[in-house]
N, C-alpha and C positions, 0 to 999 in steps of 0.2 A: 249692209253690214254695220254701218254706224248706228242704225236703229237698234240692232241686236245688242251691240256693246252697251249702248245707253240703257237699254232695258236690264241688262245684267247688273250694271252698277246700281240701278234703282233697287233691284231685288236684294242685292248685297246689303244695301243700307237698311232696307226694311228688316232683314233677318238680324242685323246687328242691333237694331232698336228693340226687337222682340227678345233679345238676350241669347239668340242662337247664332253662333259663328258659322255663317254659310255664304259661300260665294258661288256665283254663276258666271261661267265664261263660255264663249262659243268654242267649238273645236277648231282645229287648224289655224289657231292664231299664231302670230310670229313669236319666235323665241325672245324671251325677255318681257313678254306681255305681263303687266302687273295686274294680278287678280284682286289685291287688296292689301291693306297694311295691318299686319297681325298685332303689332305693338299697340296701335291706336284702337283697333277693334276689340282687343282683349283688355284694353285699359291697363297695360303693363308699363312699368318704367323702362326707359331705354337701356338701363344698366344690365338687364337680363340678357341682352345680346352678347355680353362678355362672358356669360356663364354657360358656354357650350349649348346655345339655343339651337335645337335641331328638329327636323321634321321626319316623322316615321309614317310609313304606310305599308299595306300588304302587297302593293304592286312591285313587280320585279324591276321596273324602271322607275327612276326618280324623276317624275314629271315636273315637280315644282321644287324651288329652292327659296331660301329666305335671304334677303339682303341684310347682312349683319351691321350695316351702317345706319339704315333707316327703318328696318323691319318690314319692308315690302315683300309680299309673296309674289314671285314671278315664275313664268313658265320656262323650264329648262330643257324640255324635250318636246318633240312633235306630239300633239294630242289628236288621236283619231278615235272619235267616240265609237265608231262601229267596231274597231278592233278591241276597244276596252270593254264595252258593254254589249256588243252585239245588237240585237233588235229589241232590247229592253227600252220601254218608253222613257223611263226616267233613269238617267245615268248619273249616279251619285258616287263620288270618291270620298272615303273617310280617311281623315288624317289626324295624327296626334302630334302636338308640338311639345317637345321635351325640354325642360329647363332643369339643369343638373344641380345647381347650388343656390337655393335648396331645391330638392327634387320636386318638380311640378309637371303635371301633364295636362294639356288643354286639348280639347277635341274640336274639330272643325270638319265640315264637309263641303265639297265643291261639286256643283252640278254642272255637267258638261252639256251644253246646248247644241243641238244638232244644227248644222248648216248644210246647205245643198251642195255637197262636194262629191256626190256620187250620181251618175246617170243610171237610169234603169238599164239592165242588161239581160239578155237571154242566154240560156245555157249553151245554145248553139247559134251559129249565124244563119242557119237555114234549116228548114224541115221539109220533108216530102210527104205529101198526102196522096193516097190513091182512093179515088171516089168512083164508086160504080155509077154507071149511067142510070141504073135503076133506082138510084137514091131519090127518094121523094122530096118534094119541096119542104123546106123546114127542118130537114135533117141537120143535126149539129155535129161538129167535129171539134173536139177539145184540142187546144193548142198549148204549146209550152208557155207557162207563165213567165213573165219577166220578174227580175228581182232588183230591188233598190234598197241598199243597206240603210239609207236615210229613213227617218221616221216622220210621222206627222204629215204636214203638208209637203215636206221635202221628199216624202216617199212616193211610191208609185200611185198615180191618180187616174190615169186613163189610158185606154188603148185606142188605136185608130188603124184602119186598113185602107190600103190604096183603093181609089174608086174603081168599081167594076159593076157589072150588071148581074152577076151570078151569085156573088157571096156578100154577106154582111157579117158584122162582128157584134156578138152579144156578150156583155160584161156582167159577170156575177161575182158576188162576194161570199166566200164560204164562212163556216162558223169560226174559223181561226182568224178571220179578217183579211185573208188573202184574196186578191182579185184574180179571177180566172176568166180568161176569154174563150169563147167558143165561136167557131166559124159556122155560119148558118147559110144553108143552100137556099137561095131565093128563087131560082128558076131551075127547071129540069135540065139536066145535062144531056148532051147528045154526043156520044162517043164518036160518031161518024163526022160531026161538024167540027168539034174542038176537042182535042185529046190532052191539051196541056194548058195550064194557067199559072202565071207567076204573079204573086201578090207580095206586097210589103206591109208587114205588121209593125206599127210604131207604138212604143210604150212611152208615156210622158209622165214626169213627176210634177209636183205643185210648187216647185221652187220659183224664186224670182231672181233672175230669169229661169224659166223651166229648162230641164234637161231631158233628153229622150234617147231611146235606143231602138234599133230596128232589127228585124229578123225577116229573112226571105221565106215565103211559103210557096213551095213548088207542088202544084196539084196535077196529078195524072188521072185521067178519066179511065175507069175500068168497067169491065162488064159488071153485071148485076151481082151485088152482095148486100143483102138488105138487113143483116144483123151485126151488131157490134159486140165485142167481149164485154162481159159484165162482171165486176169484182164482187166478192161476197160482202165486203165492207168498203165503204168509201174512205174511212179513216181507220188506220191500225195504230194502236198504242201499245208499245212493249217496253220492258225494262231490262237492262243488261248491266251486270256488275262490271265495274272497272277491273282491269287486269285479268278478265276472263281470257283464256288462251285463244289463239288463232283457230279458226274453223268451228268456233262455238256457234250453234244455230241461233238465229235471232227471231225470225218469223217465217211462216210459210203462207205465201199469198195464193189465193185461188180466184181464177176468173173463168167464166164459161161463155161459149158462143153457140147460138142455136143453129147456125149454119152447119151444113155438112160439107165434107170434103175439105179441100184446101181452105175454103173460107171459114172453116171451123177450127183450124189449127191456130193456137195462140202462142205468141212469143212475148216474153217479158223483158223489159229493159228499164234502165234508169232514164227517166225523162228529165228530171231536174233534181239536182242535189245541192245541198247547202253544207257549209262548214267542211268542205272537201270530203263529203261522205263517200264519194266514189272510191277514195283511196283507203277507206276504213272498212267498207262492207263489200261483200261479193255476192252477186245475184246469179242464180241458175236460170238462164233464159228459157229453159224448157219446163221446169217444175215450179218456178216462182219462189224457190227457197232462198232466204238471205242468210249468209254466214258472216262471222267476223273475219276480216282479212288481217287484222292485227289487234292487239289488246287496246282497250280504251283507257283514257286517262280523265278522271273526273275533274282534275284541276285544270286541264286544258279546255275541255268542252263538256258541259253538263247535259246537253240535249242535241239530238240530231234529227233533222227533218228530211225525209226521203220522198221523192215523187217517182212512182212506179207506173209504167205504161204497159198495157196488154194489147197486143196487135194480132188481128186474125189474118188469115191468108188472103183476105180480100183487101187488106190495108186499112181496115177500120180499127181505131184505137180507142181504148178507154183507159182512164188513169185513176189511181188511188194515192192517198198520202199515208206514209208510215212515220210516226213519231217515236224515236228511240230515246228513252230516258236512261241516263247513265247513273247507276247507283254507286255512291261513294263507298270505298273500302279503306280500311286503315293501312294504307300503303306508304304513308309518309311519316318518317320519324320527326320528332320536334327539332326545330332549328334553334340553336343557342347563339346569341350574339352578345359580345361584351361591349356595352355602350360606353362605359367609362371605367377606367382602371387607375387607381392611385398606387404607384409602385416606385420606390420601395416605401415600406411603412416603418416609422420609427419604433424602436422597441419599447419606448415609454408611452405608446399610444394606449389610451384608456379603452376598456371594453365598450363596444358600440361604435367604434370609429369606422366610418364608411371606407370600404376598400374598392368596390366595383358596383356598377349598375348592370344587371343582366336582363336581356330581353329574350323571351322564348315565344316562338310561333310555330304552329302546326298547320300545314296547308290543307289537311283534311277538314271535314265539316262535322257538326254535331259532336257527339262524345268522342269521336275519333280525333277531333281537333282540340279537345280540352286537355290541358297539360298540367303536370305537377312537377315542380323543380325542387331538388334537395341535394345535399352534399352526400357523397358516397360513403365517407367515413367521418366519424366525429373528430373534430379538430378544434383548434383555437379560433375557428371562424364559424359563422352561422349565416343562413339565408333568411331574410325577412321578406314575405310577400308585400308588394306595393300595389300599384294601380294595374288592374288587369293582368297582363302577362309580364309585368316588370317585377324584378326581385332585387333586393339590396343585399350585397355581401358585406358583412361587418365583422369586426373582431368580437370574439365571445369570451376572451380571457386576456390576462396580462401576458405580454410577450417577453421573451428573454433570448436575445440574439446569441448569447454564449451557449445556450442549450440547442436552439434550432435557429439557424441563420436563413433558411429558405423553406418555404412551404409550397408544395405542389397540391393545389386544391382541385379536386375532381368534382365537377358539377354535373349532375345527371338530371335529365328532363324525360319524363315518361307521360305518354298520352293515356286516355281511358278506353282505347280501342280493345277489340278482342281478336287476337291477342294484342296486348299493349306493345308499343314500340318505344324504344329509348334511344337517346343520344347523349354522349358525354363530351365534356370539354375540360381541359386541364388549364388551370390558371397558376402561373408561377409568381409567387409574391416574395420579394426580397425584404429582409428585416435589416433596417439601417441601425448602426451602432450609436450608442451614447456612452459617455464616460461614467459607467456605474461600477467599475471594478478597479480597486487599487492594486498596485503591484504586490505580488506574493513571493517571498523569498523561498528558496528550496529548502532551507534549514532555518530553524528558529534561533539557533546560536551557531556561530562559526568559530572554530579554533584553528589558528594558523601558527606555524612554526617557522622561525627564521634563524639560521645559525649565526652566531656572532662572527664578526669580521667579514660579513657579507659585502658584496659589491653594491655601492649605491646605484639605484635605478633597476635593480633586479626585481623580478616578479616574485612576490611571496606566495600568493594564492589568488583566488578569485571568488567573487560572490555572484549569484545569479538570481534574478527575480523575473517572474513572468507575469504578464498582464493579459487577461482573457479578452480584453477589448481588441479592436482592430485599428489599423492605420495609426494615426497620431495618438489616438486614445490608448493604444497598446504599446507605444514606443517608450521604452524605459531608459531613463538616464540615472546615473549614480553620482552621489556627492558624499563628502566626508565632513559633517558639521562639527564634530568634537571628538576629543580623545582624552582619556584619563591616564596620566603617567606620573610615576612617583617622583621623577626628577623634573626640574624646572626647564623644560624644553618646549619650544613652540611646536604646534601641530605641523606647521609647514616644513619642519626639519625632520619629521618622523616618517610618515608614509603619505602616499597619494593614491588616487583611484582613477582608473580610466572611466570616463563618464559613459562610454558606450558599451565596452565589453565587461566592465566590472573587475578588471584585473587590479590587484592591489600591489603597489610598488613600494620598495624601501627607498627612502630619500637619503639615508645615511648608513654608515657602517655601524652596526650595533655592537656594544660591548656588554657581555653578560655580567661582568663585575659592576657595571654601572646601571643597567636596566635588565631585569629578568622577565618582566611581564608588564603589559599595559593593555587596556581595552579601548575600543573606539565604537562610535555609532556611525553606521553607514545608512544613508537614506536613498531609497529608490523612488523616483517621481515619474509619472507618465506624462504624456504630452497633451492631455485633455484640457478643456477649458470649462471650469477651473480644474487645475491638475490635482490628482490624488497621490498621496505619499504613504510610504511605509518604512519603518526603521527596523534594523537588526543590529544586535550587539556582536562585535568581532573581538575575540580575545587573541592577542598575539603574544606568543611565548618565544623568548630568545633562548636558543639552545647553546649550552656551554661548549666551547672548544678548548683544547689544551693549548692555550696561548700564554700561560704564565709559568715561569720556572719556579721551583721551590725557593722561598725566601728564608734565609738562615736568620733566625732570631737570636740564637746563642750558639757559638760565640758571636759577639757583635762585629759589624763591619769596621775595619780599622782605616784602611786607606786604599784608594783606587778600587773600591768594591771588593777588596780581598778580605775574606773572613778568616781571622786568626785569633786563637785564644791560648792563654797560658794557664796551666793548672799545676798544683803542687800536691804530691802524694807521698805518703811515707814509704820508706824502702821496705817495710815489713808487710806491705799490702799483699794479700794472698789471692788465690783464685776466687773470682766472683766479686772482688772488691770493686765498688762503683767509684770510678775516678771522676767522671763528669757526664754530662748528657748534652748531645747536640739537639737543639730545638729548632724545628723548621715548620713553615706553614706554606700552603699553596692557595692562591686566591681563586683558583678554579674550584669546581664543585664535582661531587660524584667521584667516580673512579679517577678522574683527572686530578683529584686532590689527595688520593691515597699515596702516601710517601713510603719509600723503602730506603734504608740506610745501608751503606756498603763501605767497608774499609778497603780502599784501593791502593794505599801506600803507607808503609810504616818503617820507622828506623830499624826496629827489630821485629820482623814478622813473627806472629804467633804469640807475642807478649800480651797484646790487648785485642779485644774483640768489640764489635759494635752490634747492638741489638738491631735486627733487621727491620723491626717495626717501630721501635721506640727510640732509637738513636743513643741508647745508654752505652757508654764506654766502660767496660769492665776488664779487670785483669783475668787473663786466662791461666797464668802461672805466677809464681813469685819471681821477682827480679833477682838475677844472679850477678856475681861480680863481673862476669864478662859483658853483661848488658850495659849499654850506655844509660847514665842517669838522666839524660835528656832524650826524650822520645818525641818524635814529630809524627803525627798521624794525619793523613789526608782522608777525609770522609766524603764520599759521594752520596748526595741526597737526590733520589730519582722519583718522579711521579709515575702514575700508572696510565697516563694518556697514550694516545696513538697519533703521532710518534711521541715518545716520552721525552720530557725535558728534565734537566738536572742542574744542580749547583754543588759546589764543593766547599768544604770548611777545613781549615788547618788548625789542629790542636797540638800544642806543645806541652808535654808533661815533664815536670822535674820531680825526681824521686830523691827525697832528703829527709833525714830525721832531725836536722838542725834547722831551726826556724830562720836564724840569721843567715845561715848559708843559703837557705832556700830563697830568702828575700834578696840576697845578693845576686843570686842567679837571675831572679826575676828582674832586678834592676838592670842587670847587664843586658838582658833581653830587651827590656823596655827602652834602655838607652840606645841600643842598636837600632831598635825600631824607629825611635824618634830622630836618630841621625838622618834617616832617610826622609823624615817628614819635612813638609814645607811650611811648618808653623813658624810663627814669628819668634824672635829671640825672647821676647817677653814671656811667651807661653812656655818656652823651654826652661827658662830660669825659674818660673813659678812652679812648674811641675817638679823640677829638681828639688827646689826648696821644700815643697810639701812632702816629697818622698823622704828626704833626709830627716825632716821633723818627725814623720811617722816612725821611721826606723829607730830614731833616738828614743822615742817614747817607748817602743817595744823593748828595746835593750834595757832601758832604765827599769821598766816594769818587771821584766824577767829577773834582773839583778836583785831587785828588792824582794821578790817573792821566792826566789830559790836559794837565798843565802844560807838558810839553815837546812835545806833539803840534803838528804844523803841517799846515796845509791839510787838516785832517781832514774827512772826509765821514762823516757818521753816518747809518746806516739802522737804524731800530728796528722790531722786529716783536714785537708782544704777542699771544700766542695763549693764551687761557684754557682751563683744563679746567673741571671742575665747580665748583671753589672758587677758582681763581686767575686773575689777569690773564694775557693773552698774554705770552709771553716774547720777549725780544730778545737777539740775540747781537752783542756788540761784538767786532769783529776789527780788529786794527791790524797794520801792518807796519813794522818798523824797518829802516832801511838804513844801512849803514856803508860807507865807502869801502873799508875793509880787511876787511870781514866779509860773510858771506853773509846775505842778508835772511831773516828768519823771521817767522812769524805766530803770535800767541797769541790764543785765543778766550775770551770771557767771556759768560756767559748771565745776563741780568738779567730777572727775572720780577716782575711786579706784578699786583695784583688790584684789582678795583673796591672791595673792602673792605679795602685794604691799610692803611688807617688803623687798623683793628682788629688785624690779624694780622702786620703787618710787611712789610718788603721782602725779597724772596727772590732769591738768585743761584744759578744752576745750578752744581753743584760740579765745575767744571773745575779744573785746577791753579791757575790765576790766581784763581778765585773762592775757592778754599780759603784762599789767602793773604789775600784781602780779609776773609774771615770771622774769621781769626785776628787780623787788625789791629783789627777792630771789637771783638772780645772783650778784647784787651789794652787798648784805649782806654776800655773800660767803656761802649761804645755799645749793646751788647746785653745784656739780662738773660739769666739761665740758661734760663728758660722760652722766651724768644724765640729763643735760640740753638738749642735742641733742635728747636723748631718750624721754624726756618729750615733746619736740616740735613735734616729729614724732608721738607719741601716741595720742596727742591731736586731730589730724586730723583723727584718725581711729575709733573713738567711734561711734558705730552704733545703740546703744540702744536708745529708746525714752527718751525724757527729761521731767523731772518733775520740776515745778517751786516752789520755796519757796519764798513767798512774805513777805516782812517785811514792814509794814505800820508804818510810823513814826507818833507820836502824834502831835496834832496841836501846842502844846506849845514847842515841842522839837525843838532844833536848827538844822536846816537842814544841812546835809553834803552830798556832791555828790562824789561817787567813780566811776562815769562813766569814762570810758577811752576815751570818744570822746566828745559828745555834752554837752554843758552847764556846764562844770566843770572848775574850776580854777586850776592853778598849785599847789596852796597851798592845796586845797582839795585833789588833786590827790596824793600829797605827804603824 
């Protein structure tokens, strides 16, 4: 055994030197026996052992493995040369060594050397021969041949028979190389002397030490039978297709015997079978026909050898050999094996990225075993043929996980048989995500509405952004980087956003009168590395609520937020006469700011009316003697909101044709009002002084201007604006017998608070003269003079004329400040 192993190692070294990787090992070596070092013999670096270095062969059993630490090829399963190769002289096993990265395939073959592990055996332990006593010396009797699965010198080498004086053994070799022994009669038999002989036939091989097998030969001496059966052919060769059904005829054997009677009747039998042929074939013992007892399989056994014996009635036997060649049929579909699979594949993989290594094998031979591998449907992948039956599955296009996240690739392998056979395998390839999509908002612009006076912390609305990526790449968070607002307020006091849900919260209670609109930028950011972002503009509108009552602008607020005004109107005021106007405004907008005016209380109901929409106070009839000359009106100003808010204003109207009397009433009212005031004594004294001064000026002015008037009729109209009493226009006409009459107009304006601010005349030419006179006489201070000039030009109420007609006998005097007046008259 040591010599055999040494010889194998020498042969392996020689093959390696010659450039062919070939190892020779004996069969039946122990497990772990090292056949050689692949890395050293292929001159490969040790690093390839880390790249999925594997061994591939067509055998169903993995007889060899590779030590991934040192590259040694060792035996992993029991090796029986006879089981693997049968009686083939040279038993070669072809292997391929596969390195995946980069893909490389190396070929090697291992020769299995026979050892003498099998002793010769006979098909039966004993045989019986019947020999006629009439058999002549030299007659031969074929005996069952022994079989030794070993080959060469380890195979069957010799036969020997136990010593006797009647029989000898003659060994012959046929054309197939099989040794066949024949028993030779050396002396004539005498049935009467000896009827039975027991011999031992020994078959010996050439191994060291040799092994042998024995068979008993039981010889019965019969009466005379001098002819043996003769086959038409010593060797029959037939072919049978694999997968032929049971009972398919294989061959019809024919043997003849020249004897008559029972000695001429022939019976057929299997004498020696190999490869368990007796379980595969069925023999008709009477006719010599052989049928299939079950379908054959080319992949299991390609050749069957049958030994058929023909025995006559006298016990004489002759034999022939039948060789059955099994014809391959395309009965095996290709087998597909995934040798290596990269899963998942990143969606940014470039075309040509390796996905899997596919190995396809067909157990059939010839064209039936040639295969073609392809993808069933066109896709983003393709198959590239590699070495022999290896194929590379690679990407054929750019991938997009958001469109297709998983591919089910169906690989089909078809052989070239007739008809061809196919097999399929499905490969599931997952596409892994990269952060290649930024968040996308559902809207390009968001408009949100929040009512004013909202609760801080309430949700205004929400934004939503979606990211087509998955996991952290598709996880969106929201932020609020900036806001544009018309007032100087920090972003942290306006709104905030939930980073996860996108809900927008109000951080304060908004006031429409302060802020009506502002816009913000909301940013959506995914969780990828690096993150991707997207912005959207959000416009936030503050909705007006009816939270402001109407503000009374005129009459002005006097005290404790009480609105009260005093007006003077002539007693002759008729229906439609505009007394004054209540002016109000509402800070709200829209219908919340639409105002309606309503007279809710009056001293004399029905005397005055208020314009529903404009707040104008007009006379509805002329005042009568029964009516009070002091009328107090309470005006309700209501907005149009829901619910509506309102304010009230009190207006006191004095009806008088005498200016002094009217002012006296006003003073009384003012004094009464100021008695209730909390002003300091200094203010009271100052206001009283100014009031007396103004009244004095008016009295003096009137006395100077009306000293020559006759039958004067005075009509006074006071119409206040926001700060002043209503104005009245005095108009008089002077007539002269020798001159044309002409009219000069003067406007006199007084206010309810004229005690404080002074008496004002509209600056007509005549009024200008009056102002100059007052200044020259020291009646007006400089400050009062400037205020007087300023206020003259601001009177906005309608003017009422008071005409004074001079009598015909009266001496005319002209106080016109411009036309047809002399300097004396002016003075």
